[in-house]
FIKEKE-389044 format. One line per field, with one value per residue (C-alpha): residue number from 0; chain; x, y, z. Coordinates in steps of 0.02 Angstrom, whole numbers. Layout:
BEGIN
n <- (NUM;...)
chain <- (A;...)
px <- (X;...)
py <- (Y;...)
pz <- (Z;...)
This chain:
BEGIN
n <- (0;1;2;3;4;5;6;7;8;9;10;11;12;13;14;15;16;17;18;19;20;21;22;23;24;25;26;27;28;29;30;31;32;33;34;35;36;37;38;39;40;41;42;43;44;45;46;47;48;49;50;51;52;53;54;55;56;57;58;59;60;61;62;63;64;65;66;67;68;69;70;71;72;73;74;75;76;77;78;79;80;81;82;83;84;85;86;87;88;89;90;91;92;93;94;95;96;97;98;99;100;101;102;103;104;105;106;107;108;109;110;111;112;113)
chain <- (A;A;A;A;A;A;A;A;A;A;A;A;A;A;A;A;A;A;A;A;A;A;A;A;A;A;A;A;A;A;A;A;A;A;A;A;A;A;A;A;A;A;A;A;A;A;A;A;A;A;A;A;A;A;A;A;A;A;A;A;A;A;A;A;A;A;A;A;A;A;A;A;A;A;A;A;A;A;A;A;A;A;A;A;A;A;A;A;A;A;A;A;A;A;A;A;A;A;A;A;A;A;A;A;A;A;A;A;A;A;A;A;A;A)
px <- (1396;1247;1095;984;1105;1111;922;909;1035;941;775;854;923;753;668;792;770;581;585;705;604;432;341;492;445;263;299;414;511;497;461;290;353;406;241;148;223;130;-34;-15;-174;-268;-212;-373;-482;-379;-408;-591;-721;-828;-690;-699;-583;-492;-472;-282;-300;-410;-286;-144;-251;-302;-117;-73;-232;-163;-51;-158;-7;79;-79;-100;83;70;-86;1;173;272;253;64;64;174;56;-90;-176;-317;-307;-489;-538;-400;-454;-617;-539;-542;-730;-753;-663;-790;-650;-740;-584;-534;-484;-647;-625;-435;-368;-251;-190;-342;-440;-536;-556;-742)
py <- (-1324;-1429;-1448;-1357;-1211;-1203;-1207;-1068;-960;-990;-941;-782;-739;-767;-661;-518;-522;-523;-376;-275;-302;-278;-158;-131;-25;12;192;263;396;326;170;119;147;326;359;289;429;554;472;516;623;462;363;370;345;192;114;158;151;277;406;564;573;740;845;829;640;644;757;634;484;572;597;417;353;408;255;113;-3;122;155;-31;-56;87;14;-155;-84;-124;56;45;-117;-42;109;-8;23;-98;-134;-186;-12;84;13;109;281;333;299;389;538;532;522;502;442;310;140;47;-141;-134;-289;-249;-413;-494;-331;-244;-55;-12)
pz <- (365;421;309;434;442;251;243;373;278;115;194;266;94;11;144;122;-67;-48;71;-35;-195;-117;-231;-344;-492;-451;-402;-537;-440;-265;-162;-97;81;40;-48;103;209;98;148;332;323;279;432;532;378;330;501;527;389;485;506;403;253;250;93;110;112;-43;-133;-102;-150;-311;-356;-318;-402;-570;-553;-484;-469;-356;-254;-228;-181;-55;28;44;90;245;302;289;387;523;533;567;401;364;175;172;234;142;-25;-9;20;-165;-166;1;-78;-221;-349;-515;-606;-479;-551;-509;-514;-506;-418;-275;-203;-121;-134;-273;-283;-267)
């Protein structure tokens, strides 16, 4: 096997491991991608900072917000990316929902919960 072929295979293996372990363990009984599906009512609010945030969205965010690691993993999940979610906007949804017990200051990748 040529060195370039070995390198390509190694990179593919690393990528598949990274994808399969993305968010592993952050959401105890589920995966971030599965939890992201529950936030469907938040889709427009997570793409547009001026969009109204529905009560059903806020209810789901409140549930996920009890576990900031899971909430963060969901906002940065592959499913959220595929749905066109803007993490910079999505990170502000707990505040837009006026959740008093939101994890203010929690670091979520490059973002901080307001």
